[in-house]
C-alpha positions as CSV (number, residue, x, y, z in Angstrom):
1,M,149.9,36.4,166.4
2,D,153.6,35.4,166.2
3,I,155.0,31.9,166.3
4,L,157.8,30.7,168.7
5,K,159.8,27.5,167.7
6,F,161.7,26.1,170.4
7,I,163.7,22.9,170.9
8,T,163.9,20.9,174.1
9,A,167.2,19.0,175.0
10,G,168.1,16.8,177.9
11,S,169.7,13.7,179.1
12,V,168.2,10.4,179.2
13,D,165.5,10.2,182.0
14,D,165.7,14.0,182.7
15,G,161.9,14.1,182.0
16,K,161.9,15.8,178.6
17,S,159.0,14.1,177.2
18,T,157.0,14.3,180.4
19,L,157.6,18.0,180.3
20,I,156.3,18.5,176.8
21,G,153.3,16.2,177.7
22,R,152.7,18.3,180.9
23,L,152.9,21.5,178.9
24,L,150.3,20.4,176.3
25,Y,148.1,18.5,178.9
26,D,148.0,21.8,181.3
27,S,147.4,24.3,178.6
28,E,144.5,22.2,177.1
29,A,146.2,21.9,173.8
30,I,145.4,18.2,173.3
31,L,142.8,17.2,170.9
32,A,139.9,15.0,172.1
33,D,141.0,11.7,170.4
34,Q,144.6,12.1,172.0
35,L,142.9,12.8,175.4
36,E,140.8,9.6,175.1
37,A,143.9,7.4,174.1
38,L,145.8,9.0,176.9
39,H,143.3,7.9,179.5
40,A,142.8,4.7,178.0
41,S,146.7,3.9,178.0
42,N,148.1,1.3,180.4
43,R,151.2,3.3,180.9
44,K,151.1,5.0,184.4
45,N,153.6,6.6,186.9
46,D,154.6,5.1,190.1
47,D,152.0,7.0,191.8
48,G,149.2,5.8,189.5
49,T,148.8,9.1,187.4
50,I,148.9,9.2,183.7
51,D,152.2,8.9,181.9
52,L,152.4,12.2,179.9
53,A,155.3,11.1,177.9
54,I,153.0,9.1,175.8
55,L,151.9,12.3,174.0
56,T,155.7,12.7,172.4
57,D,156.9,9.2,172.2
58,G,155.6,8.7,168.6
59,L,157.8,6.0,167.3
60,K,157.3,2.3,168.3
61,A,161.2,2.2,169.1
62,E,160.9,5.1,171.5
63,R,157.9,3.7,173.3
64,E,159.9,0.3,173.8
65,Q,163.2,1.8,174.7
66,G,162.0,4.8,176.7
67,I,164.1,7.2,174.8
68,T,163.7,9.8,172.1
69,I,165.1,8.9,168.6
70,D,163.9,11.2,166.1
71,V,163.2,14.9,166.1
72,A,159.2,15.3,166.8
73,Y,157.3,18.4,166.2
74,K,154.3,19.4,168.2
75,Y,152.1,22.4,167.7
76,F,149.9,24.4,170.2
77,E,148.9,27.8,171.1
78,T,147.6,30.1,173.8
79,D,145.9,33.4,173.7
80,K,149.2,35.2,173.4
81,R,151.4,33.1,171.0
82,K,151.7,30.1,168.8
83,F,154.3,27.4,169.4
84,I,156.3,24.8,167.6
85,I,158.1,22.3,169.8
86,A,161.1,20.7,168.1
87,D,161.6,17.5,170.6
88,A,165.1,16.5,170.1
89,P,166.9,13.3,171.1
90,G,169.5,13.5,173.9
91,H,171.8,10.5,173.0
92,I,175.2,11.4,171.5
93,Q,174.4,9.1,168.6
94,Y,171.5,11.3,167.4
95,T,173.7,14.6,167.6
96,R,172.7,15.1,164.0
97,N,169.1,15.1,164.8
98,M,169.6,17.7,167.5
99,V,171.4,19.9,165.1
100,T,168.4,19.5,162.6
101,G,165.8,20.2,165.1
102,A,167.6,23.2,166.7
103,S,168.8,24.9,163.2
104,N,165.6,27.1,162.9
105,A,164.7,27.5,166.6
106,A,164.6,30.6,168.4
107,L,164.8,29.3,172.0
108,A,166.1,26.1,173.8
109,I,165.0,24.5,176.9
110,I,167.7,22.6,178.5
111,L,166.5,20.2,181.1
112,I,168.6,19.3,184.1
113,D,167.8,16.6,186.7
114,A,167.9,18.3,190.0
115,R,169.1,15.1,191.5
116,K,172.1,14.8,189.2
117,G,173.0,18.6,188.4
118,V,175.1,19.7,185.3
119,V,176.2,16.3,183.7
120,E,178.4,15.7,180.5
121,Q,175.1,15.8,178.1
122,T,174.4,19.2,179.6
123,T,177.7,20.4,178.3
124,R,177.1,18.9,174.9
125,H,173.8,20.3,174.5
126,S,174.8,23.6,175.7
127,F,177.7,23.7,173.2
128,L,175.3,22.7,170.2
129,V,172.8,25.4,171.2
130,S,175.7,28.0,171.3
131,L,177.2,26.7,168.0
132,L,173.7,27.3,166.4
133,Q,173.4,30.7,167.8
134,L,170.0,30.3,169.5
135,P,169.2,33.7,171.1
136,Q,167.4,32.6,174.2
137,V,168.0,29.7,176.5
138,V,165.8,28.3,179.4
139,V,167.5,26.0,181.9
140,A,164.5,24.0,183.3
141,V,165.8,22.4,186.6
142,N,163.3,19.4,186.7
143,K,162.5,16.8,189.3
144,M,162.5,19.5,192.1
145,D,159.7,17.2,193.8
146,M,162.4,14.6,194.4
147,V,164.8,17.0,196.2
148,N,162.0,18.5,198.4
149,Y,161.7,21.5,196.5
150,S,165.0,22.7,197.8
151,Q,166.3,26.1,196.9
152,E,169.7,25.3,197.9
153,V,169.9,22.5,195.3
154,F,168.6,24.8,192.7
155,D,170.8,27.8,193.5
156,N,173.8,25.2,193.3
157,I,172.8,23.9,189.8
158,V,172.3,27.5,188.6
159,A,175.8,28.4,189.8
160,D,177.4,25.3,188.1
161,Y,175.4,26.1,184.8
162,K,176.5,29.8,184.8
163,K,180.2,28.7,184.6
164,L,179.3,26.2,181.8
165,A,177.2,29.1,179.9
166,A,180.4,31.6,180.1
167,K,182.6,28.7,178.7
168,V,180.5,27.8,175.7
169,G,179.4,31.6,175.1
170,L,175.7,31.6,176.0
171,D,173.8,34.7,177.0
172,N,170.2,35.3,177.9
173,V,169.7,32.3,179.9
174,T,166.7,32.1,182.3
175,Y,166.6,29.5,185.3
176,I,163.2,28.0,186.2
177,P,162.6,25.2,188.9
178,V,160.0,22.7,187.7
179,S,158.5,19.3,188.2
180,A,157.0,17.9,185.1
181,L,155.7,15.0,186.8
182,K,153.8,17.0,189.4
183,G,153.2,20.0,187.0
184,D,154.9,22.7,189.2
185,N,155.9,26.0,187.4
186,I,155.1,24.3,184.0
187,V,151.8,26.2,183.2
188,Y,151.1,27.5,186.7
189,N,153.3,28.9,189.3
190,S,153.8,26.4,192.1
191,A,152.8,26.8,195.9
192,N,155.5,24.1,196.4
193,I,158.2,26.5,195.2
194,S,157.2,29.7,196.9
195,W,160.8,31.0,197.0
196,Y,160.8,31.3,193.4
197,T,159.2,34.5,192.2
198,G,159.6,34.4,188.5
199,D,157.5,33.3,185.6
200,S,156.3,29.7,185.1
201,L,157.7,28.0,181.9
202,L,154.6,28.7,179.7
203,Q,154.4,32.4,181.0
204,H,158.1,32.9,180.0
205,L,157.6,31.2,176.6
206,E,154.7,33.6,176.0
207,N,156.4,36.8,177.0
208,V,160.1,36.2,176.0
209,E,161.1,38.7,173.3
210,I,162.3,37.1,170.1
211,K,164.2,39.9,168.1
212,I,163.7,40.0,164.2
213,D,166.5,41.2,162.2
214,D,164.9,44.0,160.1
215,S,168.1,45.9,159.4
216,Y,168.7,47.0,155.8
217,A,172.4,46.1,156.3
218,H,171.4,42.5,156.4
219,A,168.8,42.5,153.6
220,R,169.0,39.3,151.6
221,F,166.8,38.1,149.1
222,P,167.7,34.7,147.4
223,V,166.0,34.6,144.1
224,Q,164.0,31.4,143.6
225,W,162.2,31.9,140.4
226,V,162.4,34.6,137.6
227,V,159.0,35.4,136.5
228,R,158.6,36.2,132.9
229,P,155.1,35.3,131.3
230,Q,155.9,36.8,128.0
231,T,152.2,37.0,127.2
232,D,150.6,40.0,125.2
233,A,149.1,41.5,128.4
234,L,152.5,41.1,130.3
235,H,155.0,41.6,127.5
236,D,157.6,43.5,129.5
237,Y,157.0,42.0,132.8
238,R,160.0,40.7,134.7
239,G,159.9,39.9,138.4
240,Y,162.2,37.9,140.8
241,A,160.2,35.7,143.2
242,G,161.5,34.4,146.4
243,R,161.4,34.7,150.2
244,V,163.4,37.4,152.2
245,A,165.7,35.6,154.0
246,S,166.9,38.4,156.4
247,G,166.7,42.2,156.9
248,A,164.2,44.3,155.0
249,F,163.9,45.9,151.5
250,K,162.2,49.1,150.6
251,V,161.0,50.4,147.2
252,N,163.9,52.8,145.7
253,D,166.6,50.8,147.8
254,R,169.8,50.6,145.9
255,V,170.7,46.9,145.4
256,T,173.3,44.6,144.3
257,V,172.7,41.2,142.5
258,L,175.5,38.7,143.6
259,P,177.9,37.1,142.5
260,S,177.8,39.3,139.6
261,G,178.0,42.5,141.5
262,V,175.4,44.4,139.0
263,T,173.7,47.2,140.8
264,S,170.2,48.4,140.3
265,T,167.3,50.1,142.3
266,I,164.1,48.3,143.5
267,A,161.1,49.6,141.4
268,K,158.3,47.6,142.8
269,I,157.5,45.0,145.5
270,E,154.7,42.5,144.9
271,L,152.7,40.5,147.7
272,F,149.8,38.6,146.1
273,D,147.5,41.4,144.6
274,K,149.3,44.2,146.9
275,E,152.2,46.5,146.3
276,P,153.9,47.0,149.8
277,A,156.5,49.7,150.3
278,E,158.6,47.2,152.2
279,A,159.3,43.6,152.4
280,L,160.6,42.2,155.6
281,A,162.2,38.8,156.7
282,G,160.0,35.9,156.0
283,M,157.8,37.4,153.5
284,S,157.5,35.8,150.1
285,V,157.4,38.4,147.5
286,T,158.2,39.3,143.8
287,V,160.9,42.0,143.4
288,H,161.0,44.4,140.2
289,L,164.2,46.2,139.5
290,Q,164.6,49.5,137.8
291,D,167.0,47.9,135.1
292,N,166.9,44.8,133.0
293,V,169.8,43.1,134.4
294,D,170.9,39.3,134.3
295,V,169.4,37.6,137.3
296,S,169.0,33.9,137.8
297,R,167.7,31.3,140.2
298,G,170.5,31.1,143.1
299,D,171.5,34.7,142.8
300,I,171.0,36.8,145.8
301,I,169.8,40.3,145.8
302,V,171.2,42.4,148.9
303,N,171.3,46.0,150.0
304,T,174.3,47.7,148.5
305,A,175.0,49.6,151.6
306,G,175.6,46.2,153.5
307,Q,177.0,43.5,151.3
308,P,178.0,39.9,152.5
309,Q,181.3,38.2,151.9
310,L,181.9,36.8,148.4
311,S,184.3,33.9,148.3
312,S,185.2,30.7,147.1
313,V,187.4,29.5,149.8
314,I,185.5,29.5,153.2
315,E,186.0,28.4,156.8
316,A,183.2,26.8,158.3
317,D,182.0,24.6,161.1
318,L,180.6,21.2,160.0
319,C,178.3,18.6,161.5
320,W,178.8,15.4,159.7
321,M,175.4,13.6,159.2
322,D,176.3,10.6,156.9
323,T,177.3,7.0,158.1
324,R,180.2,7.2,155.5
325,Q,183.1,9.3,156.7
326,L,184.0,12.6,155.0
327,D,186.2,12.0,152.0
328,T,188.3,15.4,151.1
329,S,188.8,13.5,147.6
330,L,185.1,13.6,146.8
331,T,183.3,16.6,145.3
332,Y,179.9,17.3,147.0
333,L,177.2,19.7,146.2
334,L,176.7,22.7,148.7
335,Q,173.2,24.2,148.8
336,H,173.0,27.7,150.2
337,N,169.5,29.1,150.2
338,T,168.4,28.8,146.5
339,K,171.9,28.3,145.2
340,T,173.5,24.7,144.6
341,I,177.2,24.6,143.7
342,R,179.9,21.9,143.7
343,C,182.5,22.1,146.3
344,K,185.2,20.0,148.1
345,I,186.2,20.0,151.8
346,R,189.9,21.2,151.2
347,E,191.1,20.6,154.8
348,V,189.8,19.4,158.3
349,V,191.1,22.1,160.7
350,Y,190.0,20.2,163.9
351,K,187.3,18.4,165.4
352,I,185.5,19.2,168.9
353,N,185.0,16.8,171.5
354,I,181.5,17.9,172.4
355,N,181.7,16.2,175.9
356,T,184.9,17.9,177.0
357,L,184.9,20.8,174.5
358,E,188.5,20.0,173.7
359,K,190.0,20.3,170.1
360,D,191.0,16.8,168.2
361,Y,193.2,17.1,165.3
362,D,192.4,13.6,163.9
363,E,191.3,14.2,160.3
364,D,188.7,11.3,160.3
365,F,185.4,12.9,160.4
366,K,182.6,10.5,160.9
367,L,178.8,10.3,161.7
368,N,177.9,13.3,164.4
369,D,181.3,14.7,164.4
370,I,181.6,18.5,164.6
371,G,184.4,20.5,163.7
372,R,186.1,23.3,161.7
373,V,186.9,22.8,157.9
374,V,188.0,24.9,155.0
375,L,186.1,24.3,151.8
376,R,186.3,25.4,148.3
377,T,183.4,26.0,146.0
378,A,183.3,26.0,142.3
379,E,182.3,29.6,142.1
380,P,182.2,32.5,144.6
381,L,179.4,32.3,147.4
382,A,177.9,35.5,148.8
383,F,177.4,34.7,152.5
384,D,177.4,36.2,155.9
385,P,179.4,34.7,158.9
386,Y,176.8,32.5,160.8
387,Q,177.3,34.3,164.0
388,E,176.4,37.5,162.3
389,N,173.4,36.4,160.1
390,K,172.2,32.8,160.5
391,A,169.8,33.2,157.6
392,N,172.5,33.7,155.1
393,G,175.2,31.8,157.0
394,G,174.0,28.4,157.0
395,A,174.3,25.7,154.3
396,I,174.0,22.0,153.8
397,I,176.2,19.6,151.9
398,I,174.6,16.9,149.7
399,D,175.9,13.5,148.3
400,S,175.6,14.0,144.4
401,R,175.5,10.5,144.1
402,T,172.4,9.7,146.3
403,N,171.1,13.2,146.8
404,V,171.1,12.5,150.6
405,T,172.0,15.6,153.0
406,I,175.2,14.5,154.7
407,G,176.4,17.7,156.4
408,A,175.3,20.9,157.9
409,L,177.4,24.0,157.5
410,M,177.9,27.2,159.7
411,L,179.7,29.4,157.4
412,R,182.3,31.4,159.4
413,Q,184.8,33.6,157.2
414,S,186.6,33.8,153.9
415,V,190.0,32.7,153.9
416,E,191.2,34.0,150.6
C-alpha cells in the first residue's frame, strides 16, 4: 500500500484544524483513548457538537490562541492508501514552518472560506506550493453551510482561484466544496451539495495519482556509507550504501561518480539478503561497482546517460529560517543529500513579497524572507534544477557555529 503525504494550508479561522479532525473522525482513524478524550472535552461548537479541532491543536499555545503554530503530523489509513498529514501554520510569521511541512509533500490542500473567497493569505500559500513544486493541489472551499451551499458562490471562487493559479504557475488543481463543521464532502458525498458531482475529499485523496520519477536519466544515488568489512570472509567486499534519491538503477548500468567524474558499471545491487536487478527511488540499497574506484560519503552516483549540473556558483531560491538576518560576509555549511560543504551567499538578487508576488531589491534578508540568491560552494556540487528533480535540487543551509538549520534552498541553475 502506497503512502500519500499531503499538507494543509489556510488562513486563520478557515477551519483547517476542523477539516483534519473531521477527516480523521469520519474515517474512523481515531484511537479509543483519543475518542474518549474528545467526548470528555468541554470545547463545543456553537450548535453543541464536538469541536473536532481538538484533534490537531496539540500545543498548549495553539489551544489557547486558536491558531496553528508548529507543523503537526497525523497518520491514518483506509483500505486503499496510507496518509501522512502535515498540518502547517497559516500565519506569515510561520512561513518557514509551512516550507518545512511542504518540502516532502506530494499534494497540498488549500482551504478557502466560502464567505471570504480568495484572500491575501491564499496568494501566499499558493505561491509557496508552486515554489516547492507540489504536483497536486486541492482547493477546498470550506464553510459552504454558511453560504447556503450556493453553487454561484463556489463557481465565483473557482474562477478567481484559476486566475491566481495561472499567475503563480499551478497545474493539476481540483476544486471541492466542503463543510468541515457539518461533514459535507469530507469523507462522504453530501446531499446538501447535489449540484457537485465529483469525489469527496477523502475519495480524491484515495484515488489521486502521484507519479514517481523512475527515469534512468534522473537516477541519483548519494553515497551515505562505504561498506568495507576487511574480514577474511569478506576480504574483497566493497559496497556503497545509501538511499536512491530519484530515478532507477539497473545492474550493468553505466554510471558516473561525481564530483570526480570517474565512470564504472553497476556489478550488483544488494537489498538485505536479496540481489534485485533494479533499485528504485526510495529504496535503501548497497551498490557494487565493477571497478575499484575512489568513492566517499557525500559523492553521488548517477546514470552516465543523464548527468546533473556540476558547479560551485549556483543560483537558488532561498527561504530564510533564522532570527538573525543573512550575512553575506559569513561562511555557512550547505547540506545537499549526504554531502556537507562550506558556502557563502555571494549575492541577494531579489526578495519576493509573497503577499503581492512583487520583487523587492532590498538586500536585507530576514526571518521568513524568500528570494533569489547566488551562492558559491567550496567545491563543485552535483545538482539538478529543483523544478526538474526535487530530490537532487533541494538543500539546507546550516550555521556552523550553532549547527542550526537557518535556510532552505531550491537550487535552480549554474551561473558559471
